[in-house]
C-alpha positions, 0 to 999 in steps of 0.5 A: 497508512502512508508514510510521507517524507518531506525534505526542506532545503536551507542555505547557510552563509559563511557567517552562519545566517540561514536562507531559504534560497541559494540566490539570497544566500549568494547575494548576502555573501557578496554583500559581506565580501564587498563584491556588492553594495547596497545602492545609495540612491534607493537604499536597496529598495530598487525604486525611488519616489517622484520628485514631488514625493507623491504616493504611489508614484515610484519609479525604477532606480536609475542608479541600480536599474531596479536591483537595489544593489551595485556590483563592484567594478575595479573600484567603487565610484 
């Protein structure tokens, strides 16, 4: 018989929410702190439909460059 040890790493944000990856946790904490905000143009999806809203013609959001969020500058525009 073999003994197998399994380790699972999770990340907890400052408000107690648990994430699978460190990047997800960091992103969430930056949203909470106000360093980042969800893109108003694509609502966080990173993609916008074409002008005639034909499916599946979606394009990368020009406001956030496909990220779905915006970094804080000196002040929000």
